[in-house]
ROKOL-192132 format. One record per residue (C-alpha): residue number from 1; residue in three letters; chain; x negated, y negated, z. Coordinates in steps of 0.5 Angstrom, whole numbers. Example, Ala and Ser with C-alpha at 12.3 -4.5 7.8 and 13.67 -1.06 7.14 Angstrom:
# residues 2
+------+------+-------+-------+-------+-------+
: mimi : sese : vexlo :     x :     y :     z :
+------+------+-------+-------+-------+-------+
:    1 :  Ala :     A :   -25 :     9 :    16 :
:    2 :  Ser :     A :   -27 :     2 :    14 :
+------+------+-------+-------+-------+-------+
//
This chain:
# residues 365
+------+------+-------+-------+-------+-------+
: mimi : sese : vexlo :     x :     y :     z :
+------+------+-------+-------+-------+-------+
:    1 :  Unk :     A :   -37 :   -91 :   258 :
:    2 :  Unk :     A :   -42 :   -93 :   263 :
:    3 :  Unk :     A :   -41 :   -92 :   271 :
:    4 :  Unk :     A :   -43 :   -97 :   276 :
:    5 :  Unk :     A :   -41 :   -94 :   283 :
:    6 :  Unk :     A :   -42 :   -99 :   289 :
:    7 :  Unk :     A :   -43 :   -94 :   294 :
:    8 :  Unk :     A :   -51 :   -92 :   296 :
:    9 :  Unk :     A :   -50 :   -85 :   296 :
:   10 :  Unk :     A :   -47 :   -85 :   289 :
:   11 :  Unk :     A :   -53 :   -90 :   287 :
:   12 :  Unk :     A :   -58 :   -86 :   290 :
:   13 :  Unk :     A :   -55 :   -80 :   285 :
:   14 :  Unk :     A :   -56 :   -85 :   279 :
:   15 :  Unk :     A :   -64 :   -85 :   281 :
:   16 :  Unk :     A :   -64 :   -78 :   282 :
:   17 :  Unk :     A :   -61 :   -76 :   275 :
:   18 :  Unk :     A :   -67 :   -80 :   272 :
:   19 :  Unk :     A :   -70 :   -76 :   266 :
:   20 :  Unk :     A :   -76 :   -80 :   264 :
:   21 :  Unk :     A :   -77 :   -75 :   258 :
:   22 :  Unk :     A :   -70 :   -76 :   255 :
:   23 :  Unk :     A :   -71 :   -84 :   257 :
:   24 :  Unk :     A :   -77 :   -84 :   253 :
:   25 :  Unk :     A :   -74 :   -80 :   247 :
:   26 :  Unk :     A :   -67 :   -83 :   246 :
:   27 :  Unk :     A :   -67 :   -90 :   250 :
:   28 :  Unk :     A :   -65 :   -94 :   243 :
:   29 :  Unk :     A :   -59 :   -90 :   241 :
:   30 :  Unk :     A :   -52 :   -91 :   244 :
:   31 :  Unk :     A :   -52 :   -85 :   247 :
:   32 :  Unk :     A :   -59 :   -85 :   250 :
:   33 :  Unk :     A :   -61 :   -83 :   257 :
:   34 :  Unk :     A :   -60 :   -89 :   260 :
:   35 :  Unk :     A :   -61 :   -90 :   267 :
:   36 :  Unk :     A :   -55 :   -95 :   268 :
:   37 :  Unk :     A :   -59 :   -98 :   274 :
:   38 :  Unk :     A :   -60 :  -105 :   271 :
:   39 :  Unk :     A :   -54 :  -108 :   275 :
:   40 :  Unk :     A :   -57 :  -105 :   282 :
:   41 :  Unk :     A :   -64 :  -108 :   280 :
:   42 :  Unk :     A :   -62 :  -115 :   278 :
:   43 :  Unk :     A :   -58 :  -115 :   284 :
:   44 :  Unk :     A :   -63 :  -114 :   289 :
:   45 :  Unk :     A :   -60 :  -107 :   291 :
:   46 :  Unk :     A :   -66 :  -103 :   289 :
:   47 :  Unk :     A :   -73 :  -105 :   287 :
:   48 :  Unk :     A :   -77 :  -103 :   281 :
:   49 :  Unk :     A :   -82 :  -101 :   286 :
:   50 :  Unk :     A :   -77 :   -96 :   289 :
:   51 :  Unk :     A :   -75 :   -93 :   282 :
:   52 :  Unk :     A :   -83 :   -92 :   280 :
:   53 :  Unk :     A :   -84 :   -89 :   287 :
:   54 :  Unk :     A :   -78 :   -84 :   286 :
:   55 :  Unk :     A :   -81 :   -82 :   279 :
:   56 :  Unk :     A :   -88 :   -81 :   281 :
:   57 :  Unk :     A :   -86 :   -77 :   287 :
:   58 :  Unk :     A :   -82 :   -73 :   283 :
:   59 :  Unk :     A :   -88 :   -70 :   280 :
:   60 :  Unk :     A :   -87 :   -72 :   273 :
:   61 :  Unk :     A :   -93 :   -73 :   269 :
:   62 :  Unk :     A :   -96 :   -80 :   267 :
:   63 :  Unk :     A :   -95 :   -79 :   260 :
:   64 :  Unk :     A :   -88 :   -77 :   260 :
:   65 :  Unk :     A :   -86 :   -83 :   265 :
:   66 :  Unk :     A :   -90 :   -88 :   262 :
:   67 :  Unk :     A :   -84 :   -91 :   257 :
:   68 :  Unk :     A :   -79 :   -92 :   263 :
:   69 :  Unk :     A :   -84 :   -95 :   268 :
:   70 :  Unk :     A :   -86 :  -100 :   262 :
:   71 :  Unk :     A :   -79 :  -102 :   261 :
:   72 :  Unk :     A :   -78 :  -103 :   269 :
:   73 :  Unk :     A :   -85 :  -107 :   268 :
:   74 :  Unk :     A :   -81 :  -112 :   263 :
:   75 :  Unk :     A :   -77 :  -114 :   269 :
:   76 :  Unk :     A :   -83 :  -116 :   273 :
:   77 :  Unk :     A :   -86 :  -119 :   268 :
:   78 :  Unk :     A :   -80 :  -124 :   266 :
:   79 :  Unk :     A :   -79 :  -125 :   274 :
:   80 :  Unk :     A :   -86 :  -127 :   274 :
:   81 :  Unk :     A :   -85 :  -132 :   268 :
:   82 :  Unk :     A :   -79 :  -135 :   272 :
:   83 :  Unk :     A :   -84 :  -136 :   278 :
:   84 :  Unk :     A :   -89 :  -139 :   275 :
:   85 :  Unk :     A :   -85 :  -143 :   270 :
:   86 :  Unk :     A :   -79 :  -145 :   274 :
:   87 :  Unk :     A :   -74 :  -148 :   270 :
:   88 :  Unk :     A :   -78 :  -148 :   263 :
:   89 :  Unk :     A :   -74 :  -141 :   262 :
:   90 :  Unk :     A :   -68 :  -145 :   260 :
:   91 :  Unk :     A :   -71 :  -149 :   255 :
:   92 :  Unk :     A :   -76 :  -146 :   249 :
:   93 :  Unk :     A :   -82 :  -144 :   253 :
:   94 :  Unk :     A :   -87 :  -143 :   247 :
:   95 :  Unk :     A :   -85 :  -147 :   241 :
:   96 :  Unk :     A :   -78 :  -150 :   239 :
:   97 :  Unk :     A :   -73 :  -145 :   236 :
:   98 :  Unk :     A :   -74 :  -146 :   228 :
:   99 :  Unk :     A :   -68 :  -147 :   223 :
:  100 :  Unk :     A :   -63 :  -149 :   228 :
:  101 :  Unk :     A :   -56 :  -151 :   226 :
:  102 :  Unk :     A :   -51 :  -150 :   231 :
:  103 :  Unk :     A :   -52 :  -151 :   239 :
:  104 :  Unk :     A :   -46 :  -147 :   240 :
:  105 :  Unk :     A :   -44 :  -140 :   240 :
:  106 :  Unk :     A :   -40 :  -137 :   234 :
:  107 :  Unk :     A :   -33 :  -135 :   235 :
:  108 :  Unk :     A :   -34 :  -129 :   231 :
:  109 :  Unk :     A :   -38 :  -126 :   237 :
:  110 :  Unk :     A :   -34 :  -129 :   243 :
:  111 :  Unk :     A :   -28 :  -126 :   239 :
:  112 :  Unk :     A :   -31 :  -119 :   237 :
:  113 :  Unk :     A :   -29 :  -120 :   230 :
:  114 :  Unk :     A :   -36 :  -120 :   227 :
:  115 :  Unk :     A :   -34 :  -115 :   222 :
:  116 :  Unk :     A :   -40 :  -111 :   224 :
:  117 :  Unk :     A :   -36 :  -105 :   227 :
:  118 :  Unk :     A :   -41 :  -103 :   232 :
:  119 :  Unk :     A :   -42 :  -110 :   235 :
:  120 :  Unk :     A :   -35 :  -112 :   236 :
:  121 :  Unk :     A :   -34 :  -105 :   239 :
:  122 :  Unk :     A :   -40 :  -107 :   244 :
:  123 :  Unk :     A :   -37 :  -114 :   245 :
:  124 :  Unk :     A :   -30 :  -111 :   247 :
:  125 :  Unk :     A :   -34 :  -106 :   252 :
:  126 :  Unk :     A :   -38 :  -112 :   255 :
:  127 :  Unk :     A :   -31 :  -115 :   257 :
:  128 :  Unk :     A :   -28 :  -109 :   260 :
:  129 :  Unk :     A :   -35 :  -106 :   263 :
:  130 :  Unk :     A :   -40 :  -111 :   264 :
:  131 :  Unk :     A :   -45 :  -108 :   260 :
:  132 :  Unk :     A :   -48 :  -108 :   254 :
:  133 :  Unk :     A :   -54 :  -103 :   251 :
:  134 :  Unk :     A :   -60 :  -106 :   251 :
:  135 :  Unk :     A :   -61 :  -105 :   243 :
:  136 :  Unk :     A :   -54 :  -108 :   242 :
:  137 :  Unk :     A :   -56 :  -114 :   246 :
:  138 :  Unk :     A :   -62 :  -115 :   241 :
:  139 :  Unk :     A :   -57 :  -114 :   235 :
:  140 :  Unk :     A :   -52 :  -119 :   238 :
:  141 :  Unk :     A :   -58 :  -124 :   239 :
:  142 :  Unk :     A :   -60 :  -124 :   232 :
:  143 :  Unk :     A :   -54 :  -125 :   229 :
:  144 :  Unk :     A :   -53 :  -131 :   234 :
:  145 :  Unk :     A :   -59 :  -134 :   233 :
:  146 :  Unk :     A :   -62 :  -132 :   226 :
:  147 :  Unk :     A :   -56 :  -131 :   222 :
:  148 :  Unk :     A :   -51 :  -136 :   225 :
:  149 :  Unk :     A :   -57 :  -140 :   226 :
:  150 :  Unk :     A :   -55 :  -142 :   233 :
:  151 :  Unk :     A :   -60 :  -144 :   239 :
:  152 :  Unk :     A :   -60 :  -139 :   244 :
:  153 :  Unk :     A :   -58 :  -142 :   250 :
:  154 :  Unk :     A :   -51 :  -142 :   249 :
:  155 :  Unk :     A :   -50 :  -135 :   247 :
:  156 :  Unk :     A :   -55 :  -133 :   253 :
:  157 :  Unk :     A :   -50 :  -136 :   258 :
:  158 :  Unk :     A :   -44 :  -133 :   255 :
:  159 :  Unk :     A :   -48 :  -126 :   255 :
:  160 :  Unk :     A :   -50 :  -127 :   262 :
:  161 :  Unk :     A :   -43 :  -129 :   265 :
:  162 :  Unk :     A :   -41 :  -122 :   263 :
:  163 :  Unk :     A :   -47 :  -118 :   265 :
:  164 :  Unk :     A :   -46 :  -114 :   271 :
:  165 :  Unk :     A :   -54 :  -114 :   271 :
:  166 :  Unk :     A :   -55 :  -121 :   269 :
:  167 :  Unk :     A :   -62 :  -124 :   270 :
:  168 :  Unk :     A :   -63 :  -131 :   268 :
:  169 :  Unk :     A :   -70 :  -129 :   267 :
:  170 :  Unk :     A :   -69 :  -123 :   263 :
:  171 :  Unk :     A :   -63 :  -125 :   259 :
:  172 :  Unk :     A :   -66 :  -132 :   257 :
:  173 :  Unk :     A :   -73 :  -130 :   256 :
:  174 :  Unk :     A :   -70 :  -124 :   252 :
:  175 :  Unk :     A :   -66 :  -129 :   248 :
:  176 :  Unk :     A :   -72 :  -133 :   246 :
:  177 :  Unk :     A :   -76 :  -127 :   244 :
:  178 :  Unk :     A :   -71 :  -125 :   239 :
:  179 :  Unk :     A :   -70 :  -133 :   237 :
:  180 :  Unk :     A :   -77 :  -134 :   236 :
:  181 :  Unk :     A :   -78 :  -139 :   241 :
:  182 :  Unk :     A :   -82 :  -134 :   246 :
:  183 :  Unk :     A :   -85 :  -130 :   240 :
:  184 :  Unk :     A :   -89 :  -130 :   234 :
:  185 :  Unk :     A :   -83 :  -129 :   229 :
:  186 :  Unk :     A :   -76 :  -128 :   230 :
:  187 :  Unk :     A :   -73 :  -121 :   231 :
:  188 :  Unk :     A :   -68 :  -118 :   225 :
:  189 :  Unk :     A :   -63 :  -112 :   225 :
:  190 :  Unk :     A :   -60 :  -110 :   219 :
:  191 :  Unk :     A :   -54 :  -105 :   218 :
:  192 :  Unk :     A :   -58 :   -99 :   217 :
:  193 :  Unk :     A :   -61 :  -100 :   223 :
:  194 :  Unk :     A :   -55 :  -101 :   227 :
:  195 :  Unk :     A :   -52 :   -95 :   223 :
:  196 :  Unk :     A :   -58 :   -91 :   225 :
:  197 :  Unk :     A :   -58 :   -92 :   233 :
:  198 :  Unk :     A :   -50 :   -93 :   234 :
:  199 :  Unk :     A :   -48 :   -87 :   229 :
:  200 :  Unk :     A :   -44 :   -91 :   224 :
:  201 :  Unk :     A :   -43 :   -91 :   217 :
:  202 :  Unk :     A :   -41 :   -98 :   215 :
:  203 :  Unk :     A :   -43 :  -101 :   209 :
:  204 :  Unk :     A :   -42 :  -108 :   205 :
:  205 :  Unk :     A :   -43 :  -112 :   211 :
:  206 :  Unk :     A :   -47 :  -119 :   211 :
:  207 :  Unk :     A :   -52 :  -115 :   215 :
:  208 :  Unk :     A :   -53 :  -110 :   209 :
:  209 :  Unk :     A :   -59 :  -113 :   206 :
:  210 :  Unk :     A :   -66 :  -111 :   207 :
:  211 :  Unk :     A :   -70 :  -116 :   212 :
:  212 :  Unk :     A :   -73 :  -120 :   207 :
:  213 :  Unk :     A :   -66 :  -122 :   204 :
:  214 :  Unk :     A :   -63 :  -123 :   211 :
:  215 :  Unk :     A :   -69 :  -128 :   213 :
:  216 :  Unk :     A :   -67 :  -132 :   207 :
:  217 :  Unk :     A :   -59 :  -131 :   207 :
:  218 :  Unk :     A :   -54 :  -137 :   208 :
:  219 :  Unk :     A :   -50 :  -137 :   214 :
:  220 :  Unk :     A :   -44 :  -132 :   213 :
:  221 :  Unk :     A :   -37 :  -135 :   212 :
:  222 :  Unk :     A :   -35 :  -131 :   218 :
:  223 :  Unk :     A :   -40 :  -134 :   223 :
:  224 :  Unk :     A :   -39 :  -141 :   221 :
:  225 :  Unk :     A :   -34 :  -143 :   226 :
:  226 :  Unk :     A :   -37 :  -144 :   233 :
:  227 :  Unk :     A :   -35 :  -147 :   240 :
:  228 :  Unk :     A :   -39 :  -149 :   246 :
:  229 :  Unk :     A :   -39 :  -144 :   252 :
:  230 :  Unk :     A :   -34 :  -147 :   257 :
:  231 :  Unk :     A :   -33 :  -141 :   262 :
:  232 :  Unk :     A :   -34 :  -142 :   269 :
:  233 :  Unk :     A :   -34 :  -139 :   276 :
:  234 :  Unk :     A :   -28 :  -140 :   280 :
:  235 :  Unk :     A :   -30 :  -141 :   288 :
:  236 :  Unk :     A :   -26 :  -143 :   294 :
:  237 :  Unk :     A :   -31 :  -146 :   299 :
:  238 :  Unk :     A :   -30 :  -143 :   306 :
:  239 :  Unk :     A :   -33 :  -145 :   313 :
:  240 :  Unk :     A :   -38 :  -141 :   316 :
:  241 :  Unk :     A :   -35 :  -140 :   322 :
:  242 :  Unk :     A :   -36 :  -135 :   328 :
:  243 :  Unk :     A :   -44 :  -135 :   327 :
:  244 :  Unk :     A :   -49 :  -136 :   333 :
:  245 :  Unk :     A :   -54 :  -141 :   332 :
:  246 :  Unk :     A :   -60 :  -137 :   336 :
:  247 :  Unk :     A :   -59 :  -130 :   333 :
:  248 :  Unk :     A :   -63 :  -127 :   327 :
:  249 :  Unk :     A :   -59 :  -129 :   321 :
:  250 :  Unk :     A :   -61 :  -125 :   314 :
:  251 :  Unk :     A :   -58 :  -129 :   308 :
:  252 :  Unk :     A :   -56 :  -125 :   302 :
:  253 :  Unk :     A :   -54 :  -127 :   295 :
:  254 :  Unk :     A :   -53 :  -126 :   288 :
:  255 :  Unk :     A :   -60 :  -123 :   287 :
:  256 :  Unk :     A :   -61 :  -120 :   294 :
:  257 :  Unk :     A :   -56 :  -115 :   296 :
:  258 :  Unk :     A :   -61 :  -110 :   299 :
:  259 :  Unk :     A :   -58 :  -105 :   304 :
:  260 :  Unk :     A :   -64 :  -103 :   307 :
:  261 :  Unk :     A :   -67 :  -110 :   308 :
:  262 :  Unk :     A :   -69 :  -110 :   316 :
:  263 :  Unk :     A :   -63 :  -105 :   316 :
:  264 :  Unk :     A :   -65 :  -103 :   323 :
:  265 :  Unk :     A :   -65 :  -110 :   326 :
:  266 :  Unk :     A :   -60 :  -113 :   330 :
:  267 :  Unk :     A :   -58 :  -119 :   326 :
:  268 :  Unk :     A :   -52 :  -124 :   323 :
:  269 :  Unk :     A :   -52 :  -122 :   316 :
:  270 :  Unk :     A :   -49 :  -127 :   311 :
:  271 :  Unk :     A :   -47 :  -126 :   303 :
:  272 :  Unk :     A :   -48 :  -133 :   301 :
:  273 :  Unk :     A :   -45 :  -135 :   295 :
:  274 :  Unk :     A :   -47 :  -142 :   293 :
:  275 :  Unk :     A :   -42 :  -146 :   289 :
:  276 :  Unk :     A :   -47 :  -150 :   286 :
:  277 :  Unk :     A :   -51 :  -144 :   283 :
:  278 :  Unk :     A :   -45 :  -141 :   280 :
:  279 :  Unk :     A :   -43 :  -148 :   277 :
:  280 :  Unk :     A :   -50 :  -148 :   274 :
:  281 :  Unk :     A :   -50 :  -141 :   272 :
:  282 :  Unk :     A :   -43 :  -138 :   271 :
:  283 :  Unk :     A :   -41 :  -131 :   272 :
:  284 :  Unk :     A :   -35 :  -127 :   271 :
:  285 :  Unk :     A :   -30 :  -125 :   276 :
:  286 :  Unk :     A :   -32 :  -118 :   275 :
:  287 :  Unk :     A :   -39 :  -120 :   277 :
:  288 :  Unk :     A :   -37 :  -123 :   283 :
:  289 :  Unk :     A :   -33 :  -117 :   285 :
:  290 :  Unk :     A :   -38 :  -113 :   284 :
:  291 :  Unk :     A :   -43 :  -116 :   289 :
:  292 :  Unk :     A :   -38 :  -117 :   294 :
:  293 :  Unk :     A :   -36 :  -109 :   293 :
:  294 :  Unk :     A :   -44 :  -108 :   294 :
:  295 :  Unk :     A :   -44 :  -112 :   300 :
:  296 :  Unk :     A :   -38 :  -110 :   304 :
:  297 :  Unk :     A :   -39 :  -102 :   302 :
:  298 :  Unk :     A :   -47 :  -102 :   304 :
:  299 :  Unk :     A :   -48 :  -107 :   309 :
:  300 :  Unk :     A :   -45 :  -106 :   316 :
:  301 :  Unk :     A :   -41 :  -113 :   319 :
:  302 :  Unk :     A :   -44 :  -117 :   313 :
:  303 :  Unk :     A :   -40 :  -124 :   313 :
:  304 :  Unk :     A :   -38 :  -127 :   306 :
:  305 :  Unk :     A :   -39 :  -135 :   306 :
:  306 :  Unk :     A :   -38 :  -139 :   300 :
:  307 :  Unk :     A :   -42 :  -145 :   301 :
:  308 :  Unk :     A :   -48 :  -149 :   300 :
:  309 :  Unk :     A :   -54 :  -147 :   304 :
:  310 :  Unk :     A :   -54 :  -154 :   308 :
:  311 :  Unk :     A :   -48 :  -152 :   311 :
:  312 :  Unk :     A :   -50 :  -146 :   313 :
:  313 :  Unk :     A :   -56 :  -150 :   317 :
:  314 :  Unk :     A :   -51 :  -153 :   321 :
:  315 :  Unk :     A :   -49 :  -147 :   324 :
:  316 :  Unk :     A :   -55 :  -143 :   325 :
:  317 :  Unk :     A :   -62 :  -146 :   327 :
:  318 :  Unk :     A :   -67 :  -146 :   321 :
:  319 :  Unk :     A :   -72 :  -142 :   325 :
:  320 :  Unk :     A :   -67 :  -136 :   326 :
:  321 :  Unk :     A :   -66 :  -135 :   318 :
:  322 :  Unk :     A :   -69 :  -130 :   314 :
:  323 :  Unk :     A :   -69 :  -129 :   306 :
:  324 :  Unk :     A :   -72 :  -126 :   300 :
:  325 :  Unk :     A :   -76 :  -130 :   296 :
:  326 :  Unk :     A :   -73 :  -132 :   289 :
:  327 :  Unk :     A :   -74 :  -138 :   284 :
:  328 :  Unk :     A :   -66 :  -140 :   286 :
:  329 :  Unk :     A :   -68 :  -140 :   293 :
:  330 :  Unk :     A :   -73 :  -146 :   293 :
:  331 :  Unk :     A :   -68 :  -150 :   298 :
:  332 :  Unk :     A :   -67 :  -145 :   303 :
:  333 :  Unk :     A :   -71 :  -146 :   310 :
:  334 :  Unk :     A :   -73 :  -141 :   315 :
:  335 :  Unk :     A :   -77 :  -135 :   314 :
:  336 :  Unk :     A :   -78 :  -132 :   307 :
:  337 :  Unk :     A :   -80 :  -125 :   306 :
:  338 :  Unk :     A :   -83 :  -122 :   299 :
:  339 :  Unk :     A :   -80 :  -118 :   294 :
:  340 :  Unk :     A :   -82 :  -111 :   292 :
:  341 :  Unk :     A :   -86 :  -111 :   285 :
:  342 :  Unk :     A :   -89 :  -105 :   282 :
:  343 :  Unk :     A :   -96 :  -107 :   282 :
:  344 :  Unk :     A :  -100 :  -113 :   285 :
:  345 :  Unk :     A :  -100 :  -117 :   278 :
:  346 :  Unk :     A :   -98 :  -124 :   279 :
:  347 :  Unk :     A :   -98 :  -130 :   275 :
:  348 :  Unk :     A :   -96 :  -132 :   268 :
:  349 :  Unk :     A :   -99 :  -128 :   262 :
:  350 :  Unk :     A :   -97 :  -130 :   255 :
:  351 :  Unk :     A :   -95 :  -123 :   253 :
:  352 :  Unk :     A :   -92 :  -117 :   256 :
:  353 :  Unk :     A :   -98 :  -113 :   254 :
:  354 :  Unk :     A :  -103 :  -117 :   257 :
:  355 :  Unk :     A :   -99 :  -116 :   263 :
:  356 :  Unk :     A :   -98 :  -109 :   262 :
:  357 :  Unk :     A :  -105 :  -107 :   261 :
:  358 :  Unk :     A :  -107 :  -110 :   268 :
:  359 :  Unk :     A :  -101 :  -107 :   271 :
:  360 :  Unk :     A :  -103 :  -100 :   268 :
:  361 :  Unk :     A :  -110 :  -100 :   271 :
:  362 :  Unk :     A :  -107 :  -101 :   278 :
:  363 :  Unk :     A :  -101 :   -96 :   278 :
:  364 :  Unk :     A :  -103 :   -90 :   273 :
:  365 :  Unk :     A :  -103 :   -83 :   276 :
+------+------+-------+-------+-------+-------+
//
């Protein structure tokens, strides 16, 4: 069962326990040496650059470390696409998804009753722990998009809603990669593949076919019933009281809960939870509780306000506000700090490996 602490001491221990060699060998397996750092990267608590620096300073060779650093770089890659393409990440980004019959999500997925035991167990665990193994996310996306023939957008919203490490760029663009709207072909996984990586022995399921047969099969009866994604984030707006207009004000949010950000400066620190953002991109109560716990336990004297940024501007003068760059912060006003990245490579690249080739030249030791 994954462990997601909310104190900086225990999170730093997760970083210290990273084993690049074990990660590279086992990451695709259910019991692989996963770092479990995804929620902290997605929430901006730590950066991919911090993890890269730790690995390099730990004395591991490049050859041993490359796979882990490459996977970290995927996160930077997805974010760079979001920065460049903006809201286009919420639609088919390269070409329309082919063979779409439904715009909703299979009930068998949301009810964890696909009949694929490893998949159903993983969905139940997602609801309990806010986590799903990266390899399993591909299996679920393949079932939704390529077997049930649903467009990727609604199932992607469902997964984002539940994931503690939910990141709109990584999530949407990964679903599009599986569905073929962000890749040259669709991704399929069969029962044999699932059995191998999740240590099951199940047979005679709708996935117990070769890949050619999967590509041609009709929608299984079990997956035909679908429904729209209609969950929401329940938020009650609060008045941002007790703020001083002319004091340095650091604005944190769902994508920036960095406890070291201007740590030594005297400032008003605000975790801003904007209802409009969560109405558009809902998250579960579990995810909301996770970020508030991270903030309260690690950022002294932080105040949590549920309101729009424009309401904050009525309480604090714009020239005293500081925030971190992020695609969701376009309406923010004040001084914008840059985020940390593994490399200086910026902009849109049609494929990750074009992006990675440039990164590697800069960061390899």
